[in-house]
C-alpha positions in Angstrom: -17.1 77.5 12.0 -20.1 78.7 14.8 -20.5 76.9 18.0 -24.0 75.5 19.1 -26.4 77.1 20.9 -26.3 76.2 24.4 -29.3 74.2 25.1 -32.4 75.2 27.5 -32.9 73.7 30.7 -36.0 72.1 29.4 -33.8 70.8 26.8 -31.4 69.4 28.9 -33.7 67.9 31.4 -35.5 66.1 28.5 -32.1 65.0 27.3 -31.2 64.0 30.7 -34.4 61.8 30.7 -34.2 60.3 27.5 -30.5 59.2 28.9 -31.8 57.8 32.0 -34.9 56.1 30.7 -35.2 52.6 32.0 -32.6 53.6 34.9 -34.1 52.5 38.5 -32.7 54.0 41.6 -32.2 52.0 45.0 -35.6 52.2 45.6 -36.8 50.9 42.3 -38.2 54.5 41.4 -37.5 56.2 37.8 -33.7 57.3 38.3 -34.4 60.7 36.4 -36.1 61.8 39.5 -32.8 62.0 41.4 -30.8 64.6 38.9 -34.5 66.6 38.9 -34.0 66.6 43.0 -30.3 67.7 42.6 -31.2 70.5 40.1 -33.8 71.8 42.3 -31.7 71.8 45.3 -28.6 73.8 43.3 -31.1 76.6 41.8 -31.8 77.7 45.2 -28.0 77.1 46.7 -25.8 78.2 43.9 -25.8 81.7 44.3 -25.0 81.7 47.6 -22.3 79.5 47.1 -21.0 82.0 44.7 -21.5 79.7 41.3 -23.6 80.8 38.3 -26.9 78.8 39.2 -27.6 78.3 35.2 -24.3 76.4 35.0 -25.2 74.7 38.1 -28.7 73.4 37.0 -27.3 72.3 33.9 -24.5 70.4 35.6 -27.4 69.0 38.2 -29.3 67.7 35.4 -26.1 65.8 33.8 -23.9 64.7 36.6 -24.7 60.9 36.2 -25.0 61.0 32.1 -21.5 60.2 31.7 -21.0 58.0 34.5 -24.3 56.0 33.5 -25.1 56.4 30.2 -23.2 56.1 26.7 -22.8 59.8 26.5 -19.3 61.3 26.9 -18.1 64.9 27.6 -17.0 65.5 24.1 -21.0 64.7 23.1 -22.0 67.3 25.8 -19.3 69.5 24.2 -20.6 69.4 20.6 -24.4 69.8 22.3 -23.0 73.2 23.3 -22.9 73.0 27.0 -20.3 75.5 28.4 -16.8 74.4 29.1 -17.5 75.3 32.4 -20.4 72.9 32.9 -18.6 69.8 31.1 -15.6 70.4 33.2 -18.0 70.1 36.4 -19.3 67.2 34.7 -16.2 65.7 34.2 -15.3 66.5 37.8 -18.4 64.6 39.1 -17.9 61.6 37.2 -16.2 58.9 39.0 -13.9 56.6 37.1 -13.9 53.2 37.1 -11.8 51.7 40.2 -11.1 55.1 41.1 -10.6 55.5 45.2 -13.3 58.0 46.8 -10.6 60.5 48.0 -9.4 60.9 44.6 -12.8 61.3 43.2 -13.7 63.8 45.6 -10.4 65.7 45.5 -11.1 66.2 41.9 -14.5 67.3 42.9 -13.3 69.8 45.8 -11.4 71.5 42.8 -14.1 72.8 40.8 -16.3 75.1 42.9 -19.4 74.0 40.5 -18.8 70.4 41.0 -19.0 70.8 44.9 -22.3 72.6 44.8 -23.8 69.8 42.5 -22.3 67.1 44.7 -23.5 68.6 48.0 -26.9 68.7 46.5 -26.2 64.9 45.4 -25.3 63.6 48.4 -28.2 65.5 50.4 -30.4 63.7 48.2 -29.0 60.3 48.4 -28.8 60.6 52.5 -32.2 62.1 52.3 -34.0 60.3 55.4 -37.6 60.1 53.0 -35.7 58.3 50.7 -33.7 55.8 52.6 -36.8 55.4 54.5 -38.1 53.1 51.4 -34.9 51.2 51.2 -34.3 47.8 54.1 -33.3 49.5 57.3 -29.6 47.9 57.2 -29.1 49.0 53.4 -30.7 52.4 54.5 -27.8 52.9 57.5 -25.1 51.6 55.4 -26.0 54.6 52.7 -26.3 57.0 55.7 -23.1 55.9 57.0 -21.4 56.3 53.8 -22.6 59.6 52.8 -22.1 61.2 56.0 -18.2 59.9 55.8 -18.1 61.3 52.1 -19.6 64.5 53.0 -17.0 64.9 55.7 -14.4 64.1 53.6 -15.5 66.4 50.7 -15.6 69.5 53.0 -11.9 68.4 54.5 -10.6 68.6 50.8 -12.4 71.7 50.1 -11.0 73.2 53.0 -7.3 71.9 51.9 -8.5 72.9 48.4 -8.6 76.3 49.7 -6.1 76.6 51.8 -3.8 75.6 49.1 -4.8 78.3 46.8 -4.8 81.0 49.4 -0.9 80.0 50.2 -0.3 80.1 46.6 -1.8 84.0 46.5 0.1 84.8 49.5 3.8 83.6 48.1 6.1 86.7 48.2 6.2 88.7 45.1 9.7 88.0 42.9 11.9 90.9 42.8 13.0 92.0 39.7 15.6 90.0 39.2 13.4 86.9 39.8 14.8 86.1 43.1 12.4 86.2 46.2 12.2 89.4 48.1 13.0 89.2 51.6 10.6 88.9 54.5 9.8 92.7 55.9 
């Protein structure tokens, strides 16, 4: 059985738009503007971050569809999205009742998700967007996203360090025992 062709970027934007129809952001604007802005950011930043820019843009457009609409990860697979994109959307989908640290640790373990989440947080904490909200709400959101960004950055460093330490473990000898340090 052949896999479905990967949707185009235009088809993905149309799908995300359809799924988010009727949803509004905190300022009362059409929600789809948020994923579109996140997509535009990752289009500029993904290559420098070492991730596939096309996969990053797909994940950006889809980053809230599983969390905020009836769409499932299985449906994204069925539609033909590459496994790395679906895995990133999975990492970016906060589970009901999930602690923020556990959620961001999952994001930190997926480089594609990290690029999208950083763009997501930047858009959510954009002073222009926050300026459309009551001052108290804007201050609360700015503080929340600054804390989450710092936590994500710490978790990314920790995830990279754990990968590095695994890479640096001493090789086993022929009999399976660790070699003595030289």
